[in-house]
N, C-alpha and C positions, 0 to 999 in steps of 0.2 A: 705892668703884668701883661704878657703876650695873650693875644686872642686865642681861645680854644673852644672846640665844640663839645657839646654836652651829649652823652648817650645814657639811656636808662634801660638796660637789658631786662627781660622777663625771666631769664633762667640762668644758671650757672653756665650752661652750655653756650648760650648766646653771648654771654659775657666774655668767655674764654675765646671764642671765635673771633669776636670784634678785637680783642686785645692781640690776637694772633696776626690779624691783618693790619693793625695800626701800631707800628713799633714804638712810637712816641706817646702812646696813650697811657695814662695813669689811673689807678683805681681810686675811687673816692668811698671810703667806708665811714669811719668816724670823722675823718678829715682833720684830726688834731695835728699831726705832723705834716701832712700834706699842705695844709693852708700856710704854715710857717714857711716851707720851702717855696711855695708859689710867691708869697708876698716879698720874700727876700731875693727873688730871681735866681734861685739856686737850681730850679727845674723849670722848663718851658714846655709842657705837654702839648700835643696837637689835639688831644681829646681828654676829657674826664669821664670815666665810666662808673656810674653810680651803682653800686651793688646792694645798697641798703634795702631796696624793696624786693630783693629776690627771696622767696620763701625758703625756709629751712636753714638759713645761715645764722640764725640767732637762737640757738636752743641749747639747753643743758639737760642731759639725760644720764641715767645711771642703769647699768646691767650688771647683775652679780658676777658674771663670768667675764664680760669685756671690760668692765670699769666704767669710767666717766668720759662722756663724749660732750665737747664744748664746741659750738659753732664759732667760726672766726669773727662773726658780727656781734658777739655778746659784748656789752659795754662792760667797762671795769665795775661799775656800780652793779651789774648783774652778778658778776663774780663775787663781789663783796657780800651781797645779800642773799645769795642763792642757798636754800636750806640743804640741797644735795651737796653743794660744795663745802658748806660748813660741817656737814656730817662725814663725808668721805675724804675730803682733801682741803682741810681748813687752812693749810699753809698758803693756798692760792688766795683765799679770802684775806689772809694776812699781808701777802704781797700787794694785793688790790688796794688795801687801806693805805699803803704808803705811797701810792702814785699821786703826785701832784695835788690838786685841789678838787672839791666836789664838782665844780663845773666841767673840769677835764674828765673826771671819772664818769660823769653823765654823758660825755660825747665819745670818748676814746674807746676803742675796741680792743680785745685781747689779740686778735688777728693782726691788726695794724701795729700793736705794740710789739709783737714778735717779728713781723715782716720788715719793719722799719730797721732792724738790726742794730739798734742803739746798744753799744757794749754795756752801758750802765742801766738798761731797762730792768724793771723789777720782776716781771713775769718770767723771763728765760731762766734764771738760776732755780727758782722754784719748780718749773717744769723739767728741768734737767735732773733735779734731785727726785722727781717723781717718775723718772724714766718715761717721759711723755713722747709720743710720736705725733708728726704733722701729716695731714692729708693734703697733697698738692693736686689739684685738678687742672687739666688742660683738655683741649679739643679731643674727645674720644679716648681719654686716658686718665687714670688716677695712679698716683704713687705715694707710698707711705714711707716717711723717713724719720729716724730718730731726731729729736730736736737739736742735739748738739752738732749734727752733720748739716744742718740748715745754714748756719752761719760761716761766712768765709773770710770777711774782713770788716773793717769799720764800715758800717751801713751797707754791707753787701751780703747777699744770700744766694741760694742756688736756684731760686725761681727762674724758670725759663720763659721764653716768649709765650704769651698766652696762658700762663699758669696762675692759678689763685690758691691761696691758702685757705681752704674751705672749712677744716675742723681741726680740733686738737683732741687726741686720744690719750687717757691716762689709765694704765692698767690698775686693777684693784690691788690695794695694798693688805698686808697680814692684818688680822683683827686687832692685835696690839701694836699699833704704829702711832707715830706722832712726828710732826715736823715743825721747823722753826725757820722763820726768815728774819735776818737782821740786816739793817740798812744803816750805814753810816752816811750822814749828809750834813751839810753845813747849817741849813735851816730845815725845819720839819717839812717832810715831803718834797724836798729839792731833789736835784739829780744825785744819784748814788755816787759817793766817793768810792765806796766798796759795798757790794751786796754779797751775803752769803746765805744760802739755803741748805738745810739738812733734813733728811727724812730717814727715820730708823723704825724697824719692825722686829718684833720678837715672837718666839713661840711661847707655849705655855710654861716652859722651864726656864725662860729668861735668856734663851740663846738668841743671838741676832740672826735673823733670816732675810733681812732686807736692809740695805744701806745705800743712800745716794746723797752727794754734796754737789752743789752747783755754785759757781762764782760769777759775780758780774763786776764791771768797772775796773778790772785789773789786767786786761789784755784787749786785743783787737776784736775779740768775739768773747761771749760767755764761755765759761769753761766747765767741763765735767771732771771732778776729782775722782777718777776711776779706781784709785787705790783705796778709796773708802770701802768698797765692796770686798776687795781682796783681804783687807785688814780686819773688817768687822764681822762678816758673815761667818757663822759657825762658832763665834766666840761669845763669852760673857764679857761685856765691854768694861774696861778699866780706864783709869786716868792715863795709863801708858798708851792704850789704843788711840785715845782722843788726841793726845799730844802728837803721836805719829802722823795721824791724818792732817792736823793743823800744819805740821811742818812740810808735808807733801804738798798741801795747798799753796803754802808760802812759796815753795820752790817752783811751782808751776806758774805763779803769777808773774806777768811781764807788763807792769803798769807804766803809764807815762806821767810826766810832771806837767801840770797845768795850773790854771788860776785857783782850782778847788783844793789841790793837794800835791805834794811831791810824790815821786815814785817810791822813794824810800819809806815815807809814811804809809802809803797805801800797802806796800809789802809787808810792813810790820803789822798793820791792822788786819790783814788777811789771816795771819796766824791767831791774833787775839779773837777775832769774831768767829772764825771756824771753830775754835775751842768753845766759845760761848753757845753757838748754834747747836753744836753736837751735844753739849751738856743740857741745853734746854730741850731738845728732842728727846733725849735719854730720860730726863725727869718726867716729862709728859707721858711717855709710852709706859713707864713703870709706875705712873700714878704717885709720884713723889710730891 
């Protein structure tokens, strides 16, 4: 492992400025993915910037108008156990429960999970289904981007020099809403072969007024099945609607073959799991 220098900033601004001045510096949050990359010589940073002690980056807050705010440094365990998340966005707790093992959930952060841009990560599909946005902070500037626009390729994202993912914003859902995250893996809580998240919301007459579907593990980035909104909103959902979205999700998928599964198997399972996720969300939302 190459020698590096350690820096512990006192504020987000100080951290961003330091990162802006040191191109080869890397952020230390939970450190789960970072340590693996370091030990295997896949990255050789000049500095490690520890942001764990910066105030305000590990918070979970709810506002009736703005929705849920999640700090980038909240651990997976925080997401899993938060009463606010369990009440307003339980699909995130469901996704957190499927991440690795308890020691990893105690260390890993939601910001790191997203910023690492692993195509099979568990949080991004759920956040896509929730129409979440990311706040990216750099020296003297903040920009808010939809989560599906954050990912650009395998393990690549739009973070610029000196930028930090500081928080995740999830808008409020309709009162009659529910979500489901289904993960296909080889062994419990291993890397996702396919991950599908769906969120559906209804009005008092049973008409769909919100729909979101996110996919993981089946392309170079997590995917937003945008057709779900076009097909479902304004409708009383039927088997035909669900089948149509599952076929659209399958058509979007562009998976690879690796040691975990073939591309053909992954593509077939996108159809199967999208149907199951949508049906699960429908049943929950309608109290079946």
